[in-house]
C-alpha positions in Angstrom: -13.0 75.5 -25.0 -15.8 77.6 -23.6 -18.3 75.3 -25.2 -16.7 72.3 -23.5 -16.5 73.9 -20.1 -20.2 73.2 -19.2 -19.7 69.5 -20.2 -16.5 69.3 -18.2 -18.3 70.8 -15.2 -21.1 68.3 -15.5 -18.7 65.4 -15.9 -16.8 66.7 -12.8 -20.1 66.9 -10.9 -21.0 63.4 -11.9 -17.6 62.1 -10.9 -17.9 63.8 -7.5 -21.3 62.1 -7.0 -20.3 58.6 -8.1 -16.8 58.6 -6.8 -17.8 57.7 -3.2 -20.1 54.9 -4.4 -17.4 53.6 -6.7 -14.8 53.6 -4.0 -17.3 51.9 -1.6 -17.9 49.2 -4.2 -14.2 48.6 -4.7 -13.7 48.4 -0.9 -16.7 46.0 -0.6 -15.2 43.8 -3.3 -11.8 43.7 -1.5 -13.6 43.0 1.8 -15.5 40.1 0.2 -12.3 38.7 -1.3 -10.6 38.8 2.1 -13.7 37.3 3.7 -13.7 34.4 1.2 -10.0 33.8 1.9 -10.6 33.9 5.6 -13.5 31.4 5.3 -11.4 29.1 3.2 -8.6 29.3 5.7 -11.0 28.6 8.6 -12.4 25.6 6.7 -8.9 24.3 6.0 -8.0 24.7 9.7 -11.2 22.9 10.7 -10.5 20.1 8.2 -6.9 19.8 9.4 -8.1 19.7 13.0 -10.6 16.9 12.2 -7.9 15.0 10.3 -5.5 15.3 13.3 -8.2 14.1 15.6 -9.1 11.2 13.4 -5.5 10.2 13.0 -5.0 10.4 16.7 -8.1 8.1 17.3 -6.8 5.6 14.6 -3.3 5.5 16.2 -4.8 5.0 19.6 -7.0 2.1 18.4 -4.1 0.6 16.5 -1.8 0.8 19.5 -4.4 -0.7 21.8 -5.0 -3.6 19.3 -1.3 -4.4 19.5 -0.5 -3.8 23.1 -3.5 -4.9 25.1 -4.8 -8.5 25.4 -8.6 -8.8 25.5 -10.1 -10.1 28.7 -11.2 -13.7 28.2 -14.9 -13.3 29.1 -18.0 -13.3 26.9 -19.1 -9.9 25.7 -22.6 -8.9 27.0 -24.9 -8.2 24.1 -28.2 -6.5 25.2 -29.7 -4.7 22.2 -32.5 -3.4 24.4 -29.9 -1.2 26.1 -29.0 0.7 23.0 -29.8 4.1 24.4 -26.9 6.4 25.2 -23.3 7.2 24.4 -21.6 6.9 27.8 -18.7 4.5 27.2 -20.6 1.8 29.1 -23.9 1.4 27.2 -23.6 0.0 23.7 -24.4 2.3 20.9 -24.9 -0.6 18.5 -24.7 -4.4 18.1 -22.7 -5.8 15.2 -23.3 -9.3 13.9 -21.3 -11.4 11.4 -23.3 -14.5 10.8 -20.6 -16.3 8.7 -18.2 -16.5 11.7 -21.0 -16.6 14.3 -20.0 -13.3 16.0 -22.3 -10.9 17.8 -20.8 -8.0 19.6 -21.8 -4.9 21.5 -20.2 -1.7 20.1 -19.0 1.0 22.5 -18.1 4.6 21.5 -14.4 5.5 21.5 -11.2 3.5 21.3 -10.2 3.1 24.9 -8.5 0.3 26.7 -11.5 -0.3 28.9 -14.0 -0.3 26.0 -11.9 -2.7 24.0 -11.7 -5.3 26.8 -15.1 -6.7 26.2 -16.5 -5.1 23.0 -15.9 -3.7 19.6 -15.5 0.1 19.5 -16.7 2.8 17.1 -13.8 5.1 16.3 -14.8 8.6 17.3 -14.5 11.0 14.3 -15.6 8.5 11.7 -19.1 8.4 10.2 -22.0 7.2 12.3 -23.2 3.7 11.8 -25.5 3.5 8.9 -24.6 7.0 7.6 -22.8 8.1 4.4 -19.1 8.1 4.9 -16.6 5.6 6.3 -17.5 4.1 9.7 -14.6 2.4 11.5 -15.1 -0.3 14.1 -12.2 -2.0 15.8 -11.9 -5.0 18.1 -9.2 -7.3 19.4 -8.1 -10.5 17.8 -8.8 -12.4 21.1 -6.8 -15.5 21.9 -9.9 -17.6 22.3 -11.3 -18.8 19.0 -14.7 -17.2 18.2 -14.3 -14.2 20.6 -14.3 -10.6 19.4 -12.7 -10.4 15.9 -10.6 -13.6 16.4 -12.1 -15.2 13.2 -12.4 -12.0 11.1 -9.8 -13.4 8.7 -12.4 -16.1 7.7 -14.8 -13.4 6.3 -15.0 -13.5 2.5 -16.1 -11.1 -0.3 -19.9 -11.0 -0.5 -20.5 -12.0 3.2 -22.9 -9.8 5.1 -22.5 -7.8 8.3 -25.5 -6.5 10.2 -25.5 -3.5 12.5 -28.4 -2.6 14.9 -28.6 0.9 16.3 -31.3 2.9 18.1 -32.1 4.5 14.7 -32.4 1.3 12.8 -30.8 -1.8 11.4 -28.3 -1.9 8.5 -26.9 -4.6 6.3 -23.5 -4.3 4.8 -21.9 -6.5 2.1 -18.1 -7.2 2.2 -16.4 -5.8 -0.9 -12.8 -5.2 0.2 -10.3 -7.2 2.3 -6.7 -6.3 2.8 -3.8 -6.2 5.2 -2.1 -2.9 5.9 0.5 -1.3 8.2 -0.6 0.0 11.6 -0.1 3.6 10.4 -2.0 3.3 7.2 -4.8 6.0 7.5 -6.0 5.4 3.9 -8.4 2.7 5.2 -10.5 5.6 6.7 -10.9 7.3 3.3 -14.4 7.9 2.0 -15.8 6.7 -1.2 -18.0 9.6 -2.4 -21.5 9.2 -1.1 -21.3 5.6 -0.2 -21.8 4.3 3.3 -18.8 2.1 4.2 -18.2 0.0 7.3 -14.5 -0.7 8.0 -13.6 -3.4 10.5 -10.1 -3.3 12.0 -8.2 -5.9 14.0 -4.7 -7.3 14.2 -3.1 -9.9 12.0 -1.8 -13.0 13.9 1.3 -11.7 15.7 0.0 -8.2 15.8 2.5 -6.6 13.3 -0.1 -5.5 10.8 -3.8 -4.7 10.6 -6.5 -6.8 8.9 -9.1 -4.6 7.2 -12.5 -5.8 6.2 -14.6 -3.2 4.4 -18.3 -3.6 3.5 -20.8 -1.4 1.6 -24.3 -0.6 2.9 
């Protein structure tokens, strides 16, 4: 026992020396675990907030498509004015040659914006960027105005978009009719850049969706 005593004392001394470090490492590990959980929770909260905001924008646009008649005047298309995002100056010009449509695009689905133009739904991807970019416009009563002839677009047709940062050509690859509350049309497709055009069906009960890939 006497022979073991020095070794026990040495072991005790070592434990006394390393114990604080060991405890500190354990606490740091617990802290890191809590921090990771906190960051995950914050990310989930942010994603939930963005999803709620996007859902709200989609519902507002869908409601305006159904409730508000577009004013029967020609949209003013002036590509040279593509400068700012102020609700009055176009952020882009969208052109669908097959149905002879050329429209200014304003930012945000509001009643005023949708009276004379197509609108970019705030919260969706920027035009020309990776993600799902949603653009809505009324099915005007006058043939050829706004998205009145959108139902004539076919698979493989092209849609061009001009913005201050450049011009983009999309090819139509999906066409469908959905319920006004169907948010799945805003889903992304991995790293693809998708343009989703939204308007009412005749009668306004459902939504015509035309999607095109950059």
